[in-house]
ZAPALUM-637672 format. One record per residue (C-alpha): y, z, x. Coordinates in steps of 0.25 Angstrom, whole numbers, padded with zeros to 4 digits, always signed. Layout:
YZX
...
***
This chain:
+0306+0393+0351
+0315+0391+0364
+0320+0401+0374
+0332+0399+0379
+0337+0407+0392
+0349+0405+0399
+0354+0410+0412
+0366+0406+0423
+0377+0413+0415
+0386+0423+0423
+0401+0425+0428
+0408+0415+0434
+0422+0411+0438
+0432+0401+0430
+0427+0389+0439
+0414+0392+0443
+0400+0386+0436
+0387+0391+0431
+0373+0384+0425
+0367+0389+0416
+0352+0388+0413
+0346+0388+0399
+0330+0389+0400
+0322+0386+0388
+0308+0389+0384
+0298+0387+0372
+0302+0373+0367
+0302+0359+0372
+0316+0361+0379
+0317+0345+0383
+0317+0344+0367
+0329+0351+0363
+0345+0350+0366
+0351+0362+0372
+0366+0366+0371
+0372+0378+0379
+0382+0387+0369
+0392+0397+0372
+0398+0408+0367
+0410+0415+0370
+0412+0432+0366
+0419+0430+0352
+0418+0415+0352
+0408+0406+0344
+0397+0399+0351
+0401+0385+0357
+0394+0375+0362
+0392+0371+0377
+0384+0359+0379
+0372+0355+0374
+0360+0345+0381
+0349+0334+0374
+0336+0337+0377
+0334+0327+0388
+0347+0332+0393
+0354+0317+0392
+0364+0322+0382
+0375+0333+0384
+0386+0338+0376
+0396+0347+0381
+0408+0355+0375
+0421+0350+0377
+0425+0364+0385
+0413+0363+0394
+0412+0347+0396
+0414+0344+0411
+0410+0357+0415
+0397+0361+0410
+0383+0352+0413
+0373+0353+0404
+0359+0349+0409
+0343+0353+0406
+0329+0352+0414
+0319+0350+0405
+0309+0354+0412
+0314+0366+0415
+0318+0368+0401
+0332+0373+0406
+0346+0368+0402
+0358+0371+0412
+0373+0370+0408
+0382+0368+0420
+0395+0376+0419
+0404+0372+0429
+0421+0374+0431
+0417+0387+0420
+0430+0392+0414
+0432+0407+0408
+0431+0400+0393
+0416+0397+0396
+0414+0411+0395
+0403+0415+0386
+0387+0416+0382
+0381+0404+0385
+0368+0401+0377
+0359+0388+0377
+0352+0383+0364
+0343+0373+0361
+0345+0364+0351
+0335+0365+0339
+0330+0351+0336
+0320+0345+0346
+0324+0332+0351
+0335+0331+0341
+0346+0322+0350
+0352+0316+0337
+0355+0329+0330
+0357+0336+0344
+0369+0326+0349
+0376+0330+0334
+0375+0345+0335
+0373+0349+0351
+0385+0359+0349
+0379+0365+0336
+0375+0378+0341
+0366+0381+0327
+0357+0368+0330
+0354+0375+0342
+0340+0383+0337
+0336+0391+0352
+0346+0399+0359
+0347+0406+0373
+0353+0421+0375
+0364+0416+0382
+0371+0417+0396
+0385+0422+0398
+0394+0415+0406
+0407+0419+0411
+0419+0415+0417
+0429+0422+0425
+0441+0417+0425
***
């Protein structure tokens, strides 16, 4: 079992910044890749960014590339999503998730954006960007 707790969401004006955190407990966090997904009202859940277990490899959705930065501190079992230059279209509930395979780098690089490959999910944190 693993528990994930997201924090850092809120209301911000367009062009502003937020940093989301995802704190994990209950599993060897450093052995698993982690991703962020988001879901806006009336839309499907979409991939935002993912980071490998070591933190050396990251992937981003085209819509956030250059604006969002994903990092992790395995000593604190926490992943951070720094979001800059926020746009109204970034408004959504943001979820962090832990990949289902331990040290599964080869599998992960081919499936990092598939939400059904992630076993554990946080409760989500709301991000609202006003225009």
